[in-house]
BALOBA-1460 file (C-alpha; in Angstrom, 3 decimals):
// residues 384
<rec num="1" residu="w" x="67.202" y="101.608" z="66.116"/>
<rec num="2" residu="g" x="64.598" y="99.112" z="67.452"/>
<rec num="3" residu="v" x="65.609" y="96.938" z="70.425"/>
<rec num="4" residu="t" x="69.050" y="95.437" z="71.021"/>
<rec num="5" residu="s" x="69.462" y="92.876" z="73.759"/>
<rec num="6" residu="f" x="72.224" y="90.778" z="75.205"/>
<rec num="7" residu="v" x="71.630" y="87.539" z="77.197"/>
<rec num="8" residu="v" x="73.753" y="85.511" z="79.565"/>
<rec num="9" residu="k" x="72.487" y="82.269" z="81.106"/>
<rec num="10" residu="d" x="73.649" y="80.288" z="84.191"/>
<rec num="11" residu="k" x="72.533" y="76.777" z="83.087"/>
<rec num="12" residu="e" x="73.304" y="75.179" z="86.535"/>
<rec num="13" residu="k" x="71.006" y="77.537" z="88.394"/>
<rec num="14" residu="n" x="68.560" y="78.037" z="85.561"/>
<rec num="15" residu="i" x="68.875" y="81.824" z="85.740"/>
<rec num="16" residu="a" x="68.968" y="84.093" z="82.634"/>
<rec num="17" residu="y" x="69.914" y="87.771" z="82.700"/>
<rec num="18" residu="r" x="69.037" y="90.070" z="79.799"/>
<rec num="19" residu="i" x="70.070" y="93.684" z="79.245"/>
<rec num="20" residu="e" x="68.008" y="95.548" z="76.699"/>
<rec num="21" residu="f" x="68.683" y="98.826" z="74.840"/>
<rec num="22" residu="s" x="65.940" y="100.575" z="72.953"/>
<rec num="23" residu="d" x="65.186" y="103.924" z="71.287"/>
<rec num="24" residu="g" x="68.750" y="104.541" z="70.173"/>
<rec num="25" residu="l" x="70.321" y="103.715" z="73.596"/>
<rec num="26" residu="h" x="68.061" y="106.167" z="75.339"/>
<rec num="27" residu="t" x="66.330" y="103.471" z="77.426"/>
<rec num="28" residu="i" x="67.971" y="100.522" z="79.160"/>
<rec num="29" residu="k" x="66.228" y="97.636" z="80.988"/>
<rec num="30" residu="m" x="67.534" y="94.646" z="82.886"/>
<rec num="31" residu="y" x="65.735" y="91.388" z="83.391"/>
<rec num="32" residu="r" x="66.176" y="88.277" z="85.442"/>
<rec num="33" residu="n" x="64.220" y="85.298" z="84.166"/>
<rec num="34" residu="n" x="61.977" y="87.676" z="82.235"/>
<rec num="35" residu="t" x="61.253" y="89.748" z="85.338"/>
<rec num="36" residu="e" x="62.250" y="93.388" z="84.916"/>
<rec num="37" residu="i" x="64.557" y="94.271" z="87.844"/>
<rec num="38" residu="a" x="65.964" y="97.721" z="86.840"/>
<rec num="39" residu="y" x="65.309" y="100.538" z="84.472"/>
<rec num="40" residu="g" x="67.098" y="103.715" z="83.419"/>
<rec num="41" residu="e" x="66.433" y="106.516" z="80.921"/>
<rec num="42" residu="h" x="69.122" y="107.985" z="78.657"/>
<rec num="43" residu="y" x="72.681" y="106.609" z="78.326"/>
<rec num="44" residu="r" x="74.041" y="108.670" z="81.148"/>
<rec num="45" residu="a" x="72.115" y="106.427" z="83.583"/>
<rec num="46" residu="h" x="73.461" y="103.174" z="82.237"/>
<rec num="47" residu="l" x="76.923" y="102.699" z="83.625"/>
<rec num="48" residu="q" x="76.062" y="100.962" z="86.896"/>
<rec num="49" residu="l" x="73.686" y="98.553" z="85.192"/>
<rec num="50" residu="i" x="76.239" y="97.679" z="82.558"/>
<rec num="51" residu="k" x="78.913" y="97.175" z="85.193"/>
<rec num="52" residu="y" x="76.604" y="94.785" z="87.041"/>
<rec num="53" residu="f" x="75.763" y="92.966" z="83.814"/>
<rec num="54" residu="t" x="79.488" y="92.777" z="82.905"/>
<rec num="55" residu="e" x="80.264" y="91.010" z="86.250"/>
<rec num="56" residu="i" x="77.541" y="88.471" z="85.574"/>
<rec num="57" residu="c" x="79.054" y="87.852" z="82.149"/>
<rec num="58" residu="k" x="82.533" y="87.403" z="83.610"/>
<rec num="59" residu="r" x="81.334" y="84.807" z="86.080"/>
<rec num="60" residu="n" x="79.368" y="82.912" z="83.383"/>
<rec num="61" residu="s" x="81.732" y="83.419" z="80.427"/>
<rec num="62" residu="q" x="81.113" y="79.899" z="78.994"/>
<rec num="63" residu="y" x="77.498" y="80.830" z="78.367"/>
<rec num="64" residu="y" x="78.150" y="84.035" z="76.294"/>
<rec num="65" residu="r" x="75.956" y="84.819" z="73.295"/>
<rec num="66" residu="d" x="77.560" y="87.477" z="71.204"/>
<rec num="67" residu="i" x="78.461" y="89.559" z="74.256"/>
<rec num="68" residu="e" x="81.206" y="92.229" z="74.145"/>
<rec num="69" residu="a" x="80.596" y="93.595" z="77.602"/>
<rec num="70" residu="n" x="84.005" y="95.286" z="77.939"/>
<rec num="71" residu="k" x="83.513" y="97.105" z="74.675"/>
<rec num="72" residu="m" x="80.129" y="98.374" z="75.789"/>
<rec num="73" residu="l" x="81.768" y="99.855" z="78.935"/>
<rec num="74" residu="q" x="84.389" y="101.652" z="76.767"/>
<rec num="75" residu="d" x="81.774" y="102.922" z="74.253"/>
<rec num="76" residu="i" x="79.489" y="104.422" z="76.918"/>
<rec num="77" residu="n" x="81.708" y="106.920" z="78.771"/>
<rec num="78" residu="a" x="79.265" y="108.853" z="80.973"/>
<rec num="79" residu="p" x="78.837" y="109.835" z="84.642"/>
<rec num="80" residu="v" x="76.747" y="107.605" z="86.797"/>
<rec num="81" residu="t" x="73.293" y="108.684" z="87.911"/>
<rec num="82" residu="l" x="70.783" y="106.875" z="90.034"/>
<rec num="83" residu="i" x="68.916" y="104.083" z="88.292"/>
<rec num="84" residu="t" x="65.204" y="104.193" z="89.065"/>
<rec num="85" residu="s" x="63.649" y="100.917" z="90.141"/>
<rec num="86" residu="k" x="60.404" y="100.040" z="88.477"/>
<rec num="87" residu="v" x="59.419" y="97.146" z="90.702"/>
<rec num="88" residu="s" x="58.832" y="96.494" z="94.372"/>
<rec num="89" residu="e" x="61.752" y="96.096" z="96.854"/>
<rec num="90" residu="d" x="61.182" y="92.351" z="97.035"/>
<rec num="91" residu="t" x="61.449" y="91.906" z="93.291"/>
<rec num="92" residu="i" x="64.744" y="93.788" z="92.859"/>
<rec num="93" residu="e" x="66.483" y="91.600" z="95.450"/>
<rec num="94" residu="i" x="68.825" y="89.057" z="94.025"/>
<rec num="95" residu="n" x="68.571" y="85.528" z="95.289"/>
<rec num="96" residu="l" x="70.112" y="85.640" z="98.760"/>
<rec num="97" residu="a" x="71.416" y="83.046" z="101.176"/>
<rec num="98" residu="n" x="72.700" y="83.106" z="104.744"/>
<rec num="99" residu="y" x="76.231" y="81.911" z="105.284"/>
<rec num="100" residu="s" x="77.630" y="80.928" z="108.677"/>
<rec num="101" residu="c" x="81.164" y="80.213" z="109.905"/>
<rec num="102" residu="p" x="81.494" y="77.019" z="112.020"/>
<rec num="103" residu="s" x="84.611" y="78.499" z="113.739"/>
<rec num="104" residu="c" x="83.687" y="82.024" z="114.863"/>
<rec num="105" residu="g" x="79.883" y="81.894" z="114.376"/>
<rec num="106" residu="a" x="79.764" y="84.792" z="111.977"/>
<rec num="107" residu="e" x="76.515" y="85.045" z="110.023"/>
<rec num="108" residu="i" x="76.815" y="86.798" z="106.682"/>
<rec num="109" residu="t" x="74.387" y="87.372" z="103.812"/>
<rec num="110" residu="g" x="75.383" y="86.916" z="100.143"/>
<rec num="111" residu="d" x="73.925" y="85.932" z="96.806"/>
<rec num="112" residu="d" x="73.395" y="82.162" z="96.459"/>
<rec num="113" residu="t" x="75.793" y="81.853" z="93.516"/>
<rec num="114" residu="l" x="78.853" y="82.294" z="95.836"/>
<rec num="115" residu="g" x="81.323" y="79.450" z="95.657"/>
<rec num="116" residu="s" x="83.640" y="78.227" z="98.428"/>
<rec num="117" residu="t" x="84.563" y="81.241" z="100.469"/>
<rec num="118" residu="v" x="86.732" y="81.531" z="103.512"/>
<rec num="119" residu="c" x="85.183" y="83.468" z="106.512"/>
<rec num="120" residu="p" x="86.368" y="87.109" z="106.103"/>
<rec num="121" residu="y" x="86.428" y="87.633" z="109.889"/>
<rec num="122" residu="c" x="88.420" y="84.740" z="111.324"/>
<rec num="123" residu="g" x="89.928" y="83.134" z="108.196"/>
<rec num="124" residu="q" x="89.707" y="79.725" z="109.896"/>
<rec num="125" residu="s" x="86.910" y="77.893" z="108.034"/>
<rec num="126" residu="t" x="84.885" y="77.884" z="104.826"/>
<rec num="127" residu="i" x="81.482" y="79.520" z="105.400"/>
<rec num="128" residu="v" x="78.519" y="77.258" z="105.055"/>
<rec num="129" residu="k" x="75.394" y="78.202" z="103.086"/>
<rec num="130" residu="g" x="72.059" y="77.973" z="104.801"/>
<rec num="131" residu="q" x="68.503" y="79.192" z="104.113"/>
<rec num="132" residu="f" x="68.073" y="82.868" z="103.767"/>
<rec num="133" residu="e" x="65.789" y="84.501" z="106.292"/>
<rec num="134" residu="g" x="64.658" y="88.139" z="106.175"/>
<rec num="135" residu="t" x="65.541" y="91.036" z="103.892"/>
<rec num="136" residu="l" x="68.559" y="93.168" z="104.074"/>
<rec num="137" residu="r" x="67.382" y="96.686" z="103.392"/>
<rec num="138" residu="p" x="69.890" y="99.431" z="104.228"/>
<rec num="139" residu="d" x="69.136" y="103.037" z="103.250"/>
<rec num="140" residu="y" x="72.344" y="103.533" z="101.211"/>
<rec num="141" residu="i" x="75.244" y="101.532" z="99.759"/>
<rec num="142" residu="i" x="78.587" y="102.511" z="98.336"/>
<rec num="143" residu="p" x="79.322" y="99.963" z="95.522"/>
<rec num="144" residu="f" x="82.669" y="98.365" z="95.180"/>
<rec num="145" residu="k" x="84.978" y="100.325" z="92.860"/>
<rec num="146" residu="v" x="88.111" y="98.271" z="93.596"/>
<rec num="147" residu="d" x="87.677" y="94.775" z="92.113"/>
<rec num="148" residu="k" x="89.438" y="91.731" z="93.581"/>
<rec num="149" residu="k" x="92.363" y="91.948" z="91.070"/>
<rec num="150" residu="a" x="92.986" y="95.584" z="92.069"/>
<rec num="151" residu="a" x="92.588" y="94.831" z="95.740"/>
<rec num="152" residu="m" x="95.179" y="92.109" z="95.504"/>
<rec num="153" residu="a" x="97.573" y="94.472" z="93.715"/>
<rec num="154" residu="a" x="97.028" y="97.110" z="96.396"/>
<rec num="155" residu="f" x="97.875" y="94.507" z="99.106"/>
<rec num="156" residu="e" x="100.959" y="93.373" z="97.223"/>
<rec num="157" residu="g" x="102.042" y="96.916" z="96.779"/>
<rec num="158" residu="d" x="101.635" y="97.607" z="100.436"/>
<rec num="159" residu="f" x="103.568" y="94.642" z="101.780"/>
<rec num="160" residu="k" x="106.605" y="95.610" z="99.710"/>
<rec num="161" residu="n" x="107.310" y="98.183" z="102.370"/>
<rec num="162" residu="a" x="107.180" y="95.573" z="105.139"/>
<rec num="163" residu="p" x="110.737" y="94.428" z="106.161"/>
<rec num="164" residu="f" x="111.510" y="90.761" z="106.663"/>
<rec num="165" residu="l" x="107.958" y="89.745" z="105.639"/>
<rec num="166" residu="p" x="107.204" y="85.964" z="106.030"/>
<rec num="167" residu="d" x="106.709" y="84.134" z="102.693"/>
<rec num="168" residu="e" x="103.187" y="83.144" z="103.726"/>
<rec num="169" residu="f" x="102.073" y="86.740" z="103.096"/>
<rec num="170" residu="k" x="103.381" y="86.700" z="99.544"/>
<rec num="171" residu="s" x="101.479" y="83.545" z="98.508"/>
<rec num="172" residu="k" x="99.137" y="84.256" z="95.581"/>
<rec num="173" residu="k" x="96.907" y="81.347" z="96.600"/>
<rec num="174" residu="k" x="96.504" y="82.811" z="100.108"/>
<rec num="175" residu="i" x="95.963" y="86.323" z="98.888"/>
<rec num="176" residu="e" x="93.216" y="85.113" z="96.560"/>
<rec num="177" residu="e" x="91.195" y="84.078" z="99.628"/>
<rec num="178" residu="m" x="90.359" y="87.712" z="100.340"/>
<rec num="179" residu="a" x="86.600" y="88.347" z="100.274"/>
<rec num="180" residu="g" x="84.622" y="91.393" z="99.445"/>
<rec num="181" residu="v" x="82.298" y="92.282" z="102.269"/>
<rec num="182" residu="y" x="79.681" y="95.043" z="102.560"/>
<rec num="183" residu="v" x="80.182" y="96.066" z="106.224"/>
<rec num="184" residu="p" x="77.176" y="97.614" z="108.035"/>
<rec num="185" residu="f" x="77.608" y="101.147" z="109.302"/>
<rec num="186" residu="w" x="75.372" y="103.620" z="110.964"/>
<rec num="187" residu="m" x="75.788" y="107.057" z="109.406"/>
<rec num="188" residu="f" x="75.145" y="110.053" z="111.646"/>
<rec num="189" residu="d" x="74.438" y="113.668" z="110.826"/>
<rec num="190" residu="c" x="74.271" y="116.352" z="113.486"/>
<rec num="191" residu="d" x="74.935" y="119.985" z="114.305"/>
<rec num="192" residu="c" x="77.356" y="120.621" z="117.176"/>
<rec num="193" residu="n" x="77.320" y="123.754" z="119.324"/>
<rec num="194" residu="a" x="80.438" y="124.141" z="121.429"/>
<rec num="195" residu="a" x="82.035" y="126.563" z="123.917"/>
<rec num="196" residu="i" x="85.549" y="125.925" z="125.160"/>
<rec num="197" residu="t" x="87.583" y="127.885" z="127.734"/>
<rec num="198" residu="y" x="91.413" y="127.587" z="127.660"/>
<rec num="199" residu="n" x="94.300" y="128.715" z="129.801"/>
<rec num="200" residu="a" x="97.140" y="129.731" z="127.490"/>
<rec num="201" residu="e" x="100.767" y="130.826" z="127.795"/>
<rec num="202" residu="r" x="103.096" y="132.848" z="125.574"/>
<rec num="203" residu="i" x="106.800" y="132.825" z="126.500"/>
<rec num="204" residu="t" x="109.347" y="135.410" z="125.401"/>
<rec num="205" residu="k" x="113.104" y="134.975" z="125.879"/>
<rec num="206" residu="w" x="115.972" y="137.446" z="125.440"/>
<rec num="207" residu="s" x="119.327" y="138.264" z="126.946"/>
<rec num="208" residu="d" x="121.897" y="141.053" z="127.476"/>
<rec num="209" residu="s" x="125.504" y="141.042" z="128.403"/>
<rec num="210" residu="n" x="124.698" y="140.181" z="132.013"/>
<rec num="211" residu="y" x="121.510" y="138.173" z="132.165"/>
<rec num="212" residu="n" x="119.136" y="135.813" z="130.370"/>
<rec num="213" residu="y" x="115.482" y="136.822" z="130.662"/>
<rec num="214" residu="t" x="112.239" y="134.853" z="130.327"/>
<rec num="215" residu="k" x="108.842" y="136.473" z="130.251"/>
<rec num="216" residu="t" x="105.677" y="134.371" z="130.530"/>
<rec num="217" residu="d" x="102.300" y="135.981" z="129.722"/>
<rec num="218" residu="y" x="99.087" y="134.160" z="130.805"/>
<rec num="219" residu="f" x="95.854" y="134.350" z="128.902"/>
<rec num="220" residu="k" x="92.243" y="133.202" z="129.263"/>
<rec num="221" residu="l" x="90.891" y="132.182" z="125.865"/>
<rec num="222" residu="f" x="87.294" y="131.505" z="124.920"/>
<rec num="223" residu="r" x="86.154" y="129.845" z="121.682"/>
<rec num="224" residu="a" x="82.513" y="129.261" z="120.708"/>
<rec num="225" residu="g" x="80.704" y="128.253" z="117.548"/>
<rec num="226" residu="s" x="78.722" y="125.675" z="115.578"/>
<rec num="227" residu="v" x="80.044" y="122.836" z="113.356"/>
<rec num="228" residu="g" x="77.850" y="120.717" z="111.133"/>
<rec num="229" residu="f" x="78.701" y="117.027" z="110.577"/>
<rec num="230" residu="a" x="77.472" y="114.653" z="107.912"/>
<rec num="231" residu="n" x="78.092" y="110.959" z="107.327"/>
<rec num="232" residu="i" x="79.937" y="110.134" z="110.561"/>
<rec num="233" residu="p" x="80.318" y="106.360" z="110.240"/>
<rec num="234" residu="v" x="80.096" y="103.966" z="113.144"/>
<rec num="235" residu="d" x="80.700" y="100.262" z="112.527"/>
<rec num="236" residu="g" x="77.549" y="98.256" z="113.132"/>
<rec num="237" residu="s" x="79.258" y="94.814" z="113.311"/>
<rec num="238" residu="k" x="80.658" y="93.284" z="116.467"/>
<rec num="239" residu="k" x="82.797" y="90.950" z="114.404"/>
<rec num="240" residu="a" x="84.561" y="93.747" z="112.474"/>
<rec num="241" residu="d" x="87.486" y="95.328" z="114.300"/>
<rec num="242" residu="d" x="86.430" y="98.910" z="115.017"/>
<rec num="243" residu="t" x="90.061" y="100.146" z="114.877"/>
<rec num="244" residu="y" x="90.445" y="98.670" z="111.384"/>
<rec num="245" residu="m" x="87.102" y="99.991" z="110.181"/>
<rec num="246" residu="e" x="87.924" y="103.492" z="111.224"/>
<rec num="247" residu="a" x="91.503" y="103.286" z="109.895"/>
<rec num="248" residu="v" x="90.216" y="102.175" z="106.443"/>
<rec num="249" residu="e" x="88.373" y="105.499" z="106.084"/>
<rec num="250" residu="p" x="87.816" y="107.887" z="104.475"/>
<rec num="251" residu="y" x="85.024" y="107.070" z="101.911"/>
<rec num="252" residu="n" x="83.743" y="109.401" z="99.285"/>
<rec num="253" residu="y" x="80.045" y="109.574" z="100.233"/>
<rec num="254" residu="e" x="79.157" y="111.233" z="96.932"/>
<rec num="255" residu="d" x="79.255" y="107.700" z="95.489"/>
<rec num="256" residu="a" x="76.513" y="106.505" z="97.904"/>
<rec num="257" residu="v" x="73.350" y="105.431" z="96.141"/>
<rec num="258" residu="d" x="70.056" y="104.126" z="97.323"/>
<rec num="259" residu="f" x="70.274" y="100.457" z="98.201"/>
<rec num="260" residu="n" x="69.684" y="97.954" z="95.446"/>
<rec num="261" residu="g" x="70.096" y="94.230" z="95.976"/>
<rec num="262" residu="a" x="71.850" y="93.934" z="92.659"/>
<rec num="263" residu="y" x="75.041" y="95.455" z="94.150"/>
<rec num="264" residu="l" x="75.353" y="92.366" z="96.456"/>
<rec num="265" residu="s" x="76.081" y="90.123" z="93.456"/>
<rec num="266" residu="g" x="79.398" y="88.419" z="93.993"/>
<rec num="267" residu="y" x="79.960" y="89.867" z="97.458"/>
<rec num="268" residu="l" x="79.066" y="89.153" z="101.049"/>
<rec num="269" residu="a" x="77.018" y="91.531" z="103.225"/>
<rec num="270" residu="d" x="77.168" y="91.512" z="107.026"/>
<rec num="271" residu="k" x="74.036" y="92.253" z="109.060"/>
<rec num="272" residu="y" x="74.317" y="94.785" z="111.841"/>
<rec num="273" residu="d" x="74.410" y="93.326" z="115.333"/>
<rec num="274" residu="v" x="75.181" y="96.675" z="117.007"/>
<rec num="275" residu="s" x="72.007" y="98.833" z="117.061"/>
<rec num="276" residu="a" x="71.777" y="102.466" z="116.156"/>
<rec num="277" residu="e" x="71.091" y="103.300" z="119.834"/>
<rec num="278" residu="e" x="74.273" y="101.488" z="120.877"/>
<rec num="279" residu="s" x="76.330" y="103.376" z="118.279"/>
<rec num="280" residu="i" x="75.260" y="106.865" z="119.366"/>
<rec num="281" residu="g" x="77.882" y="107.081" z="122.109"/>
<rec num="282" residu="r" x="80.768" y="106.349" z="119.661"/>
<rec num="283" residu="a" x="79.296" y="108.774" z="117.097"/>
<rec num="284" residu="n" x="79.063" y="111.560" z="119.761"/>
<rec num="285" residu="e" x="82.639" y="110.792" z="120.750"/>
<rec num="286" residu="r" x="83.869" y="111.151" z="117.208"/>
<rec num="287" residu="v" x="81.992" y="114.392" z="116.689"/>
<rec num="288" residu="q" x="83.216" y="115.828" z="119.995"/>
<rec num="289" residu="n" x="86.847" y="114.891" z="119.215"/>
<rec num="290" residu="s" x="86.606" y="116.532" z="115.750"/>
<rec num="291" residu="t" x="84.981" y="119.663" z="117.227"/>
<rec num="292" residu="v" x="87.621" y="120.052" z="119.922"/>
<rec num="293" residu="a" x="90.423" y="119.528" z="117.348"/>
<rec num="294" residu="a" x="88.898" y="122.216" z="115.091"/>
<rec num="295" residu="f" x="88.706" y="124.662" z="117.997"/>
<rec num="296" residu="n" x="92.227" y="123.795" z="119.123"/>
<rec num="297" residu="d" x="93.537" y="124.732" z="115.689"/>
<rec num="298" residu="t" x="92.493" y="128.344" z="116.390"/>
<rec num="299" residu="t" x="94.936" y="128.640" z="119.300"/>
<rec num="300" residu="g" x="98.204" y="128.025" z="117.403"/>
<rec num="301" residu="t" x="99.748" y="131.454" z="118.264"/>
<rec num="302" residu="y" x="100.256" y="130.400" z="121.839"/>
<rec num="303" residu="m" x="103.101" y="128.218" z="123.094"/>
<rec num="304" residu="a" x="101.021" y="126.239" z="125.603"/>
<rec num="305" residu="v" x="97.250" y="125.812" z="125.674"/>
<rec num="306" residu="y" x="95.309" y="123.913" z="128.330"/>
<rec num="307" residu="p" x="91.566" y="123.283" z="128.028"/>
<rec num="308" residu="e" x="89.763" y="124.402" z="131.230"/>
<rec num="309" residu="h" x="86.057" y="123.883" z="130.458"/>
<rec num="310" residu="t" x="84.324" y="122.277" z="127.517"/>
<rec num="311" residu="n" x="80.555" y="122.440" z="126.772"/>
<rec num="312" residu="i" x="79.313" y="120.646" z="123.681"/>
<rec num="313" residu="n" x="75.617" y="120.126" z="122.690"/>
<rec num="314" residu="f" x="74.253" y="118.104" z="119.804"/>
<rec num="315" residu="e" x="71.100" y="118.815" z="117.794"/>
<rec num="316" residu="n" x="69.342" y="117.962" z="114.507"/>
<rec num="317" residu="g" x="70.618" y="114.365" z="114.564"/>
<rec num="318" residu="k" x="69.821" y="111.952" z="111.799"/>
<rec num="319" residu="i" x="70.696" y="108.315" z="111.460"/>
<rec num="320" residu="r" x="70.967" y="106.153" z="108.323"/>
<rec num="321" residu="y" x="71.793" y="102.539" z="107.802"/>
<rec num="322" residu="s" x="74.466" y="101.929" z="105.121"/>
<rec num="323" residu="l" x="76.755" y="99.311" z="103.666"/>
<rec num="324" residu="l" x="80.362" y="100.202" z="102.911"/>
<rec num="325" residu="p" x="82.706" y="98.075" z="100.734"/>
<rec num="326" residu="v" x="85.704" y="96.418" z="102.398"/>
<rec num="327" residu="w" x="87.998" y="93.644" z="101.143"/>
<rec num="328" residu="m" x="89.066" y="91.400" z="104.016"/>
<rec num="329" residu="l" x="92.021" y="89.056" z="104.223"/>
<rec num="330" residu="n" x="93.249" y="86.817" z="107.060"/>
<rec num="331" residu="i" x="96.679" y="85.153" z="107.103"/>
<rec num="332" residu="k" x="97.810" y="82.796" z="109.825"/>
<rec num="333" residu="y" x="101.479" y="82.917" z="110.893"/>
<rec num="334" residu="l" x="102.985" y="81.179" z="113.977"/>
<rec num="335" residu="d" x="99.540" y="80.376" z="115.437"/>
<rec num="336" residu="k" x="98.410" y="84.032" z="115.171"/>
<rec num="337" residu="m" x="95.876" y="85.339" z="112.686"/>
<rec num="338" residu="y" x="96.795" y="88.648" z="111.036"/>
<rec num="339" residu="q" x="93.857" y="90.575" z="109.513"/>
<rec num="340" residu="f" x="93.939" y="93.100" z="106.731"/>
<rec num="341" residu="a" x="91.234" y="95.377" z="105.474"/>
<rec num="342" residu="i" x="91.256" y="97.167" z="102.093"/>
<rec num="343" residu="n" x="88.871" y="99.975" z="101.295"/>
<rec num="344" residu="g" x="86.722" y="98.688" z="98.434"/>
<rec num="345" residu="q" x="86.329" y="102.198" z="97.074"/>
<rec num="346" residu="t" x="89.843" y="103.739" z="97.366"/>
<rec num="347" residu="g" x="92.173" y="100.747" z="97.780"/>
<rec num="348" residu="k" x="93.610" y="101.945" z="101.082"/>
<rec num="349" residu="v" x="95.299" y="99.019" z="102.947"/>
<rec num="350" residu="v" x="95.198" y="98.634" z="106.735"/>
<rec num="351" residu="g" x="96.916" y="95.912" z="108.750"/>
<rec num="352" residu="q" x="100.035" y="94.997" z="110.630"/>
<rec num="353" residu="y" x="102.727" y="92.716" z="109.232"/>
<rec num="354" residu="p" x="104.813" y="90.371" z="111.351"/>
<rec num="355" residu="v" x="108.599" y="90.008" z="111.111"/>
<rec num="356" residu="d" x="110.231" y="86.749" z="110.093"/>
<rec num="357" residu="k" x="113.012" y="86.512" z="112.686"/>
<rec num="358" residu="s" x="115.003" y="84.036" z="110.667"/>
<rec num="359" residu="k" x="115.107" y="86.480" z="107.722"/>
<rec num="360" residu="k" x="116.006" y="89.301" z="110.108"/>
<rec num="361" residu="w" x="118.977" y="87.327" z="111.563"/>
<rec num="362" residu="k" x="120.122" y="86.211" z="108.112"/>
<rec num="363" residu="y" x="120.157" y="89.852" z="107.054"/>
<rec num="364" residu="f" x="122.002" y="90.867" z="110.247"/>
<rec num="365" residu="w" x="124.736" y="88.269" z="109.755"/>
<rec num="366" residu="k" x="125.000" y="89.104" z="106.051"/>
<rec num="367" residu="v" x="125.553" y="92.799" z="106.891"/>
<rec num="368" residu="a" x="127.925" y="91.876" z="109.800"/>
<rec num="369" residu="g" x="129.908" y="89.607" z="107.415"/>
<rec num="370" residu="i" x="130.229" y="92.377" z="104.823"/>
<rec num="371" residu="c" x="131.306" y="94.853" z="107.527"/>
<rec num="372" residu="y" x="133.821" y="92.410" z="108.889"/>
<rec num="373" residu="a" x="135.313" y="91.779" z="105.388"/>
<rec num="374" residu="v" x="135.554" y="95.504" z="104.693"/>
<rec num="375" residu="a" x="137.207" y="96.117" z="108.072"/>
<rec num="376" residu="a" x="139.653" y="93.290" z="107.449"/>
<rec num="377" residu="v" x="140.655" y="94.678" z="104.047"/>
<rec num="378" residu="v" x="141.076" y="98.204" z="105.448"/>
<rec num="379" residu="g" x="143.069" y="96.906" z="108.414"/>
<rec num="380" residu="y" x="145.299" y="94.888" z="106.106"/>
<rec num="381" residu="f" x="146.227" y="97.907" z="104.035"/>
<rec num="382" residu="l" x="146.611" y="100.168" z="107.076"/>
<rec num="383" residu="l" x="148.772" y="97.721" z="109.067"/>
<rec num="384" residu="g" x="150.538" y="96.182" z="106.063"/>
């Protein structure tokens, strides 16, 4: 077999990427400007590298040299496994830059090949590239599975259910402004030991020929046990709406892989500005609510249940820093900004749509006119 390689060059930035297969496709290597940045053994470990290389090819299609990237993806149909890095953390990082929004002050990290991009948080201004400082090094990352085309289709499919939607929300040009953002999350694991006491009631009703009867039995219930939790996410960005970030869940955490800077190519990545310590309270609240809900589900045979005393303790806590994929879109209508979030792994759409009152009234008068015409015809025949 020897060695087969494919090369794509970005002439403007003087960057060359090469993907190299050897030993009958059993070994794959990827290089940037002759520096090896990733390595995988056997074809079952190749899919993530080939996907990344394919994205580079798509963005630099005018510089192809005998590349059939899509055919490669079809030919190698195998499950993804973790690709082992052969170089230091600094080496596998792509070229990064800091981007800032002059309107809301958001500071976001992305690769320095990004073009003009509207701020994903406020949607007011184009973010401005600055000098990159520091290294973004989360523990884990869930790569984007839903590309921009699929995210746009998901949004368009979702707004079809919105009545009287303003035309601004259907504009292809506006929808294309959505940006893919890796949002920082703190992931919490813990074991929860709980004991809950309830007051409960069971009501029985019957009647005879003379009276109606009601019998109420009162019970004292006790529930105790342990529940294990893994990957409880807490949004680590002050700029991201916590309600939206929780609503866009769930994620499949089996797709999480060790962080590699290559996954940031073509996307933005927010840095956390809410510390792990500041997030513990929200994590405990989510764990507690889930535990109480699980215990409440065991009391369904009673007609009324009232918690009297709750005791919950946490132990074996672990915290990890992760980046989760979200497509963000902001659309302004009547001086109000409407924000939408799309899960970059599942395509789930979250957001609230406004109502175009003029469309609503036109529809009302149209229906009223039809009803009036029908009533007039019926009245004519009845009275005629």
